[in-house]
N, C-alpha and C positions, 0 to 999 in steps of 0.2 A: 313527590320525595325524591331528597337530592341525591344525583347517583352516584355513590359511590370513586372513588378516582383514581384512589390511593396509590393503586398500583404505578400506574398511566401518567405521566407529565402534562402538561394543560398545556403545558410550553418549553419546548424542547429549542438551548439557543445550537446553533452550529458555527464554532469558529472555522473561518473558511466558506468560501462562496464556489470552490470552484466543482468539477464535474463529479469529486469523490461526495459533496453532498448535496449538490442534484441526483445523484442516486439516490439518497435517505431520502427526498420527499416523499416523495410515492407511498414508501411503505409506512411512514409516522402519517400520512394520514389517512391511510388503512386502518392505524388502530388509534383516530381517531385524535393523533397528536399534531397542536399548530408548532408550526416550526419558526422561527428567528434567525436568519443567519447575518455575521460579519464580517466581512472582506471589504479592503483595501479598492478595489476597483470596480467601479459605479455599472461597467457591461461583465462583474464575474457571471460564470454559466448559470446557480442561481437565480439571479437578479429577476429574470421574467420569470418566475416561477414563485417565487417566494413573497409572499402579498404582508411581508414585516423584515425588508432585507436591510440592514445600515450597512452604508459606507463609512471606514473609518481601519483605524493599524488594527492590528490584533497584536503587537507589540508595545502597544500603550496602555499602562497599568489604566491608568483614571479610563480610559474607550473599554477597555473588555468588562474593571467591574463594573461599570454602569448599564453595558449591555446583561451582564449574566444577572445582574436585579432582577433584572423582567422576565426573568424566568424561575423555571422549576427545577430544571436541572442542562445541562453545562455539557459538550462533547466537543472533541475537533474531525477535520477533515483534513490536515496539515498539524506539522509537530510544531513550528514555526509559531510560538504565540508566549504571549506573556503569561509567566506559571506562577508570578507572587499574587496577580491579581483571583488566577483562580484559587489557590491555598486561602484569601481571604473570602473568595466568595463561599470554599465550602466551610468555610468561619463560621460562616451567615447560616448556615442551614441549607443551601443551593448543593445538588448531585452537582459532584464534579467527575466526568468518567470519562478516560483513563485517569489515574489519579495526577495530578500534578505533580508527584515523584517521577513516576513513571515517565512524563513526560519529559524530564527534566533529562533524566536516564538516557532517554530515546534519542535526546535532542543532539547528544554528547556521544560522539561516536567511541571517541575515548572511556567514556564511564562504561559506554553498552557493551566495551568489550571485555573491561576486569570486572563488571560483571557475569559475564557466561563462564572467563575466567573460574571467580569466586567459587561458583556455584555447580565448576564439574562438567560445564556445555562443552561440544568442544568446537571450535572454534581457529582461526588461521594463527599461528606464532606473533607476534604481535610488540612493537615500541613504541613509545611515546615523547612523541617529538616538539620542542614550541615554533623552531623557523625552519627554514630550508640549510643556515650555515649546521645544522644537528645530521643532517643527513648521512655524512661522510662518519660519522664514528659510528655508521651500520654497512658502510661497503659492502663488507661480507656476506651480506641477509641478500644480496644481489640475487637475481633479478627482484624489486620489490613495488608493489605498490603502494603511494602516497595519499592519504582522503582526512580531508580536511575534519576537524572533529568537530565541528557544523558548522550547519547553514547548507551544505552540500548534499543532493538528491538527484536525481532523474541521472545520474553519470555527471551534474558533476561536480566540482570538487574531488575529483576523481585523477592520480598521473602515475604510468607504469614508468618505473626508473630501470634503464636494461643497464645502462655503466654509468659510475660517476658523473660523465660529461654531461647529465642528464641530469642532474643535482640542480644545476641555479636554474628548470622552470619547477622545482616544488613551491609549495606554498609557503609565504613570511606570514606564517598565524600557527598555532599548535595543531598540530594532525596524529595521525596512524602512523604506523609505519611497518607494512601487514607479507607477511611469506604470500609471495602468488601462487595458488595456488594451480596445480597442478590439470585443470582443471579435466572431467571426461565431459563432464554435461551440469546445470542448474536445475534443482527446483524450490517448487514453493509449496506452504501448507497452510491451510487456515485454521486456528482455534479458537475457537469461543469461551468463555467461561464467564455466566450469573454471579449475582448479589447472592444467589444461594449459596454457593462454589459449585454449582454443575459445570461439569469441560463437555465441549464438543468436538471432534477433530475433523475437518475435509478429507475427503483422498487429496495428497497428494498430487499434483501435475508439476510435466515437464514444462520452462521456458524458456524459449529462443531468443536468443538474446544478441544484439546487434554488434559488430563486433568493435565497431569505430566507434560509437556513441555507450556503449553497453549497456543502454536501453532495452526493454522488452520488448521484441517486435511480435510475439503472439505466446500462446502456450496449447498445450494439450491435457487430457486425459490421459492417450492412451501412451504407455511409460514404457515399453518393448522390453529392451535390458533392465532398465533402473526399477524395473517393476519388484526388487531382492529391493530398495531401499524402502517400501513401506514403512516397514512393522517399524526399524527404525526413527524414521522421521515423525511419527505423526506418536511415537513414544517421548519423542526429545519437544514435542510440540506439547507436549499436555504438562509435559514436568516444568516448561519454561511457563508457561502460563500460570500453571502453580507459585513457581518461584518470582514467580512479578505479583503475585495478589492480583491476578488479572480480573480487571472488569469492564468484559468487552470483548472486540476481534480481535486479534493480530495478527500479519502477517510475518512466516518466516522464511527466508528466501536464504537458500541451501548451497555450497558450493559439492560435488559428486567429485572429489579426485579419480584418477586413473589407477590409483592400487585399492581403491574399492573405501578410500575411509569417507566420513559424510562432516563437515564441515558448517556451522553454521554463519553465513554471513553479516546477513543483518532483520534488526526486529523492525517492524512498526504498526503499534495500538490500535488502532484506527481501517477502516475499509481500506482496500488493497485496490491497486491496478492488474493484481495479480488473480485477484478474487473476483472478477466482475461477468466473468463465464457463470456464477452461479445464480444471476437473475433469472438463467432463461436456464442454467444445467442442474441446479438441482433442487432436493424438495424447498428448502429455506434460503433467499439471498444471505450472501454475507452484511448487508442493511439489512435487512431486518433484525435477522441474526444480532446484528450490534442494538437493534433496539431492542429486544428483548431482553437483552444483558443485561441493559445499566438499566430497565425500567423495573426489574426483578418478575419476569416474566420467562416460562419454564423456555428452556432453547425447545429449537424446530430440529426438524432430522435435515441430515446433508446429505441424504445419501443422493448420487446424478437418476434425473429424474429419465436420460439420453443412455444410452451405451454407450456411446462417444461423443467430446462437447472440447469443440478449440475455441481459441479466439487470437486476434489479430488487432494489434493497436493499427490505429491508421497517425499517423505523425507526418508534420508540417518539417519545408512548406516544400521541399522538391514533388518525389512521388505521389503525395500522397494532398497536394495540394486544393484548396477547398473547391477548386474549378475540377478537378480529374475527380477529387469524391462525390460530387451532384452530379458530373456526368456520368459516373459507370455505377451508382445507386439503383435504376431499375434493372442494370444487369444483374444485379449481385441479391436483388429481391425479385428476383425470375428464380434462385436457386430455393428447394424447398428445408424449411429449417434455417436461414440466413434470419439477423437479427442486428440492425442495425441502430446504433447509439451516434446522434450527433450535439458532441458538447457543446455547438451555439456557439463555438469562439469568434469572434471576428475580426482578431487577428491573429496570422498566421508567422513562425520562426522556426531557425533548426529545433528540431530537439519537441518540438511545443505538441501533449497531442490532441490532436482538433475530434477523436471520435477512437469508436472499439466496432467491431464489428463478432458476434458470438455464431459460432455457427454447430446446427447440433444434427448428428444422426445413428443408424439402426447398428452402423456397423461402424472397424475401426479403418478399415478399408474405405467406406464413403467418405468419413470422417476429413482420412488424407486427403482423397484426392478435390473435394472439395475445396481445402486452404489452401492446396497450391493452385486450385483453377483461381482464385479469385486474389493470394497473394499476386500472380501472372496476373493480374489485373492491374492491381495496385503499381507495382512494379513498373507496370509501361511506359 
């Protein structure tokens, strides 16, 4: 008698072969799901670990369409994909999550901001401009941040404007002009919503941002003074997932302003850098949760399995250049509760994520001291 596999995809297509895709492969295998991966880079992190790895452009309509037709379901690990092809796949009865309309919303920071405002969610006041020539209209708004509406990520496509003299460095493309937050700190939260409409929200984390690159250096579940924002952030995460009619995992980054208000900065409807800690740190990792969500399975528990969990990014090429990374590896692994993830990237450049380290501890003090010890070695 044949097994009934209606709930579980025989073949899941992943658009994007980076580290997020790579970390989806193990929980998929655990559920008996075979994965196909599409990426333009033949040496992408997924390539050595996926038996069905296809080299091709994520933005090419025919490529994405042909790839998706070989699968029961398609998901993404990067938003920069051809959504027209995904709409066509959907019309052919192939599951596509997140929904192509959600991906379109996230691809355009202007649409994303408008969505937040339209639904009454708190976010930084903003204007939309078509080119840098229009920045002068908003000089009274200085200092402000300019973000490319499309294709910016990991700190790329973001400019700080202090005075009108900075306007010449603006983007010659549609952008969002956003009031600069009077930042006390930044937090992030994961929320998952299943096909059945079940919603689970993970405990928020505090993000340690790099002041020069605007990228994530690390994070911690030790919230300290930020504990007061947990309930509000979790409620907002739940409501955003419902407003999006989300199916899958969603990461939401928040600005915490000095006067105590909370602003939603960005939405990412896919596994996210700020959720890596869940692999060792939570009952259900963000990757396993994403798969459960899109396959119609019950969602898993989101509790922390250790009292305190933290994560540090290993970013190239300077301090965490591959040579430094490998030399320090035995030292890091000598410490209890340290998990190293190497993304297997052959080349490095400024701001390129080469791996991450998750640290778990029995007390908050122990976590803080372990993180600072490892950070000291990374930065040597």
